[in-house]
N, C-alpha and C positions, 0 to 999 in steps of 0.2 A: 472829440473835447465837447461836453455840454456846457452851457452856460451858467450850470448851476454848481453849488460849491458846498462847504462845510455846513454853513448857516442856513441852507435853504430848508424851506419845510415840506412836509407830506403835499399840503393842500397846494403850495407854489409848483411842485413838481407835476401834479395833477391839473393845473390851470388849464383851460382849453380843452381838456380830454372828456370824452363822452364813452363812459364804461357800459352802458345800456346793454344789458344783454350778456354781459360777461360773467360768468360763476369762477368766484375765487374762493378758494379752499384755504384756510390759514392757521397751521398749526400753531398753539401758543396764543390763540386769541382772545383768551379770556383776560388778557391784561397787558400793561405794557405797549413794548413797539407791536406786538401783534393787533392789539386793540384798536391801536391808533392807525395802523394801515388799514385795519377793515372799516374806519371810521370814514377816513378820507377817502377810501374807495367807493363805499355805501355813498357818500354825498355826491358820487358823480354817476351813479345808476347802477351800479355792481350790484350782483346778486352774492351776497356774504354768507359763507359757511364757517362758522366759528368751531374751530377743533382744541379742545383741552381735557384735562382728566376729571374735572369738578364740575357738575352741572350746574351748583349753585352760582359758582363763577360765572360759567357761562352765561347763565340767565340773567345775571346782574350787568354783563358786558353788553350783552344783545339789548338790554334796556336802555342802556346809555347810549347806545350808537342810535337805536330807534330814535330816542328824544331828541338828539342832538341834529340828526339827519333828515327825520320825518319818512325815511324809509323803511317799508316794514317786510323789505327782500333780505332779512337776516334770519339764518338759520343756526342751529348748533348741532354737534356731535361729539359724543364723548370717545376718548381715545387715550390711554396711557401709554406713553411710549416705551415706559420701562417692564412693558409686560407684551410679549409678542402674540400673547392670547388676545388681548385688548386690541392690538393693531389690526391683527387680521377679522377681529368681529367689527371693528370699526370701519375696513375698507369693503366688507361684506354689506354693512347697512348703508356704505354710501353709494355703492354698485345698486341697490334696491330703491334708493330714494332719487338718486341724480344721474342725469343721461349724459352729462360732460363735465370737465374741468377745464375751464380755460386757461386760469393761472393759479398754479399750485405754489405757495408760499410756505416754506419749510422754515418756521421762525422760532419754534420751541427750543428751549435749551436749559441746562442745568450748568454752573459754574461754582468751581473750587469747592464742592462740597466734601465731607468727610467721607473715608473709605466705605461705599457700600455696593451692594450687588444689585441687580436687576432681578424680575422674577425668575429670569432664566439664566441666572447665574454670571451675568456680565458685568463689568466693572462699571460703576453707574453713570459716570460721564459720558465714556465710550459708548455704553450699551443704549443710554437716552439719546443725546446728540446726535451719533452716526448710525447705529444698528437699527434702533427704532425707525428712524426716517427712511433709511435705505431699505426696509421691509414695507413700510406704508406706501412709499411712493412709487416703488416697483408695483405692489398691489393696485395702485392707482392709475397707473400709466393706460389701461385701457381705457379709462374715462377721459383722460388727458388728451388720447388720440383722436377723440370724439369734439374736441374742442375746436375752437377757431384761432388759428394763430397762439398756438398754446406756447406757456414758457413754466418752466420750472425753477424758482428761486431758493438757493439754500443759504440762511444765514450763517455765516461764519464769524471769525473776530480776527483783528489783529493779533489777537493771543495765540494764532498759528505761528507767529515767530518764535513762541517758547520753544516748541518741539516738533520735529517731524512725527509722523505716525508711527509707532511700534508695532510692526506684523508680526512680530515673533512671541510679544509678551503684551498683548491689547488688554488682558483682565489682571495684570498685576500679579501673576502666579508665581513668578520668579525673581521679584525685586521688591523693594519697598514702594508702599504708594506714595507719591508726592502731587498734592490736589491740583497745583499749577502745571505741572508737567501734564498729567491726565487731560487738563483742558485744552492745553495746547494740542495733543495727540487728537482730539476729538474735534478740534476745530479746524485742523489741517485735513483730516478726514473728510468733512463738510466741502471742502472745495476740490478734493481729489473725486467725491462722488459726483460733482457736478462736471468734472471732465470724464469719469466714466459713462453719465448719461448723454452727454452730448455726443459722443462717439456713437452710442447705441440709436440714440432718439434724433438726431440731427437728419437722417435721412428721410425719416417720417414726419418732418417740418416742427418738430419740437426741440426748442432749444432752453440750455440749463446754463445758470449763471451762480455765482455765490458773490458773497458781499461782507465787507465789515461797516456796520452801523454806525460805527463812533462809540466813544465812552459815553455812557448814559446811565443816570442814576435810576433804574429800574429793581423791580424784584427778583430780577437775576442774581443780585449780589446778596441774597438773604443769609447765603451760609456764612457771610464774611464777618468775623468778629470786627472789632475796633481796631485791633492789631493788623488784622489782615489788610482792611481797608488802608489803614495808614501805611502798611508796607508795600501796597500794589502803588499807592500814590508817589511814594518815594521812588520806586523803581522806574514808574513812567517819567518822573523828573529827572533821574539820573540818567536815563535811556537819551532824554530830549534836552537836556539843559535848561528845561524850563516848566514850569508847574504846568501841570495837565489841564486843558480845557474842556469841559464836559458839554456834552449837548442836551438839548430838551428832547424829550419824546417826540414832539413833533419834527424836530429836525432829524433824530436818530431813524425816524420811520422813513424819511426822505429817498435814501439809497434803496430800500426795498422797492417804494413806487416807482423809481426810475427803472430798476432792474426790469421791472413787470411791464411797463408801460412804454418806455423810451423807443421812437421811431428808429434810431441810429441802433438800436440793438435789435432791430426783427430779424436778421440771420445770423446774430453772432453769439457764440456760446462758449462753455468752457473757459471763460474768463472770472476775472476776481474784480469786485468792484470796490471803490471808497470814494466817500464826498461826491457822490452821482457822476463819476467817471470810471475807465477801466483803468484800472492800476497798472503800472508796469511791473514786469518781473525783476526785482531787485533783492539780492540776499546780504545787503549792507545796511539800507536804510532802516534807521530804528523805529522811525516816525510815520513809514507809509510804506508802500509796495507790497507784492505777493513773493513770498519764497519761492524758489525754484524744484523745491522738493513736494509743494503743493500742488502745483500744475504739470507734474512730471507724468506723461502717459503711462509709462511702463510702472511705475508705483501706484498709479490709479487702477491699473488692471490688477495689480497683486490685491490691493483692497479690495475690490468686487469680487475676486474669488475667496478670498476670507470672508468677507461678509456674507456671500452666498454659504458658506459653510457654516457661519453663526447662527443662521436663520433656517438652514436646513431645505434650501430652496432654490433652485436657478431660474434665472430670467433671461430670455432672450428675445430679441424683436427683428 
């Protein structure tokens, strides 16, 4: 158990850390938690690679981080996780530009959007949050293997409490679409992916974790109407019996920084973190914990096989 908690900030987690020489690759790095994680790590000497789909937003984020930290070691790379062609192009470019990745932070995501499909025909939330990251991560593993004490961090959410992953109909071909259920599927998949990565990569000295950053006002909620937001707040209040407490963006990025750098996690993986500590497996607590279905090794293997089928590529290490 760390001495950090829900109100800890990214800078506080990284206090006393020296990340000089660490190459950190962050998806969704052009705004919100990704940008704050990048800023906090750049301030500690890390070489940052911001990854997102919009070059203009990437440039603005880079400029802000350089202005704040004085670090010039900030680069950008374009990737649209909703397109497998874009993911493959990004991984190819990364292999040409970088010799290693020490910390791979899968931060990007979409939440509760209207029904839509990715370029490859996948349901948008599952396709972006899980399938795109599944392919990108596996294609970047050769670079991660070259890292020093490398780690992979998947941002999930307490939203995984909403629903286990649906391995039979991930793209809503045989049932009506429900945006929150879909979000739950994708966030459960993020955790199961960490379990699958840990099994395969721990023998190579690479550890993978997943985490809930907390409730934070970021552009992740851009698809929510006023009615959606009100309904979400009411559901949180009904579950916990009290009004929801939101974190600031610096507080929201803290658990990511903890997962990426904490000494006590050096040899741990396949776990789920919240508020800068490993969460217990708990199928009842509405305010915390990781559901057993999200860390089930058999389900993780079934998801891995389905994901390989969806991207048309097998990975073995």
